[in-house]
C-alpha positions as a Python dict, from the first residue, in 0.01 Angstrom:
ca = {
    (1, 'X'): (0, 0, 0),
    (2, 'X'): (188, -89, -317),
    (3, 'X'): (493, -317, -366),
    (4, 'X'): (664, -18, -417),
    (5, 'X'): (609, 140, -100),
    (6, 'X'): (653, -191, 113),
    (7, 'X'): (1002, -194, -88),
    (8, 'X'): (1096, 148, 40),
    (9, 'X'): (993, 87, 401),
    (10, 'X'): (1171, -256, 409),
    (11, 'X'): (1495, -45, 272),
    (12, 'X'): (1451, 236, 498),
    (13, 'X'): (1454, -18, 800),
    (14, 'X'): (1751, -200, 679),
    (15, 'X'): (1912, 149, 644),
    (16, 'X'): (1839, 218, 1013),
    (17, 'X'): (1972, -109, 1140),
    (18, 'X'): (2278, -44, 998),
    (19, 'X'): (2333, 305, 1110),
    (20, 'X'): (2208, 142, 1450),
    (21, 'X'): (2499, -107, 1459),
    (22, 'X'): (2744, 158, 1318),
    (23, 'X'): (2663, 394, 1618),
    (24, 'X'): (2716, 88, 1870),
    (25, 'X'): (3041, 0, 1715),
    (26, 'X'): (3173, 326, 1722),
    (27, 'X'): (3054, 404, 2065),
    (28, 'X'): (3223, 127, 2176),
    (29, 'X'): (3550, 205, 2022),
    (30, 'X'): (3571, 520, 2164),
    (31, 'X'): (3483, 405, 2524),
    (32, 'X'): (3767, 116, 2483),
    (33, 'X'): (4011, 445, 2385),
    (34, 'X'): (3852, 682, 2639),
    (35, 'X'): (3708, 548, 2937),
    (36, 'X'): (3628, 850, 3107),
    (37, 'X'): (3479, 1022, 2838),
    (38, 'X'): (3188, 1208, 2881),
    (39, 'X'): (2855, 1060, 2743),
    (40, 'X'): (2809, 1388, 2482),
    (41, 'X'): (3166, 1311, 2357),
    (42, 'X'): (3096, 959, 2331),
    (43, 'X'): (2742, 1018, 2104),
    (44, 'X'): (2922, 1294, 1921),
    (45, 'X'): (3196, 1013, 1778),
    (46, 'X'): (2921, 796, 1711),
    (47, 'X'): (2707, 1039, 1498),
    (48, 'X'): (2400, 1014, 1740),
    (49, 'X'): (2265, 1235, 2041),
    (50, 'X'): (2316, 1101, 2388),
    (51, 'X'): (1926, 1036, 2428),
    (52, 'X'): (1961, 760, 2116),
    (53, 'X'): (2247, 584, 2274),
    (54, 'X'): (2070, 569, 2587),
    (55, 'X'): (1767, 413, 2392),
    (56, 'X'): (2001, 171, 2163),
    (57, 'X'): (2139, 65, 2550),
    (58, 'X'): (1800, -52, 2639),
    (59, 'X'): (1757, -286, 2387),
    (60, 'X'): (2109, -436, 2294),
    (61, 'X'): (2417, -547, 2478),
    (62, 'X'): (2552, -200, 2457),
    (63, 'X'): (2607, -32, 2804),
    (64, 'X'): (2607, 356, 2816),
    (65, 'X'): (2853, 494, 3110),
    (66, 'X'): (2699, 636, 3361),
    (67, 'X'): (2647, 1050, 3360),
    (68, 'X'): (2951, 1225, 3520),
    (69, 'X'): (2900, 1418, 3848),
    (70, 'X'): (2991, 1778, 3880),
    (71, 'X'): (3329, 1701, 4059),
    (72, 'X'): (3418, 1479, 3767),
    (73, 'X'): (3342, 1711, 3517),
    (74, 'X'): (3543, 1976, 3713),
    (75, 'X'): (3859, 1749, 3718),
    (76, 'X'): (3833, 1694, 3359),
    (77, 'X'): (3913, 2044, 3253),
    (78, 'X'): (4214, 2208, 3428),
    (79, 'X'): (4137, 2589, 3429),
    (80, 'X'): (4461, 2671, 3533),
    (81, 'X'): (4606, 2597, 3215),
    (82, 'X'): (4336, 2697, 3044),
    (83, 'X'): (4385, 3045, 3182),
    (84, 'X'): (4727, 3066, 3199),
    (85, 'X'): (4695, 3019, 2802),
    (86, 'X'): (4494, 3318, 2778),
    (87, 'X'): (4723, 3535, 3009),
    (88, 'X'): (5001, 3450, 2754),
    (89, 'X'): (4793, 3560, 2464),
    (90, 'X'): (4705, 3898, 2626),
    (91, 'X'): (5066, 3940, 2697),
    (92, 'X'): (5116, 3908, 2299),
    (93, 'X'): (4873, 4190, 2256),
    (94, 'X'): (5023, 4451, 2462),
}
């Protein structure tokens, strides 16, 4: 490999490391603000996929929260409020 290629590889490696550190930092911040957040919301805020955060947690001190159970997911959204808002919108259309 040429000297230029080696420099490019080193540069990309450093950029990936910085992106990884940024994702970890953002994920930790989001978990502190929203301890009951889903893994998807944490990953979206961090700017990476949930599987990427899972892989990062295997090699660093970052711990990805356990997946929400179906009961926890149901409690997270209030269907009464959601459906109530929909009914108000339909009343306006009449």
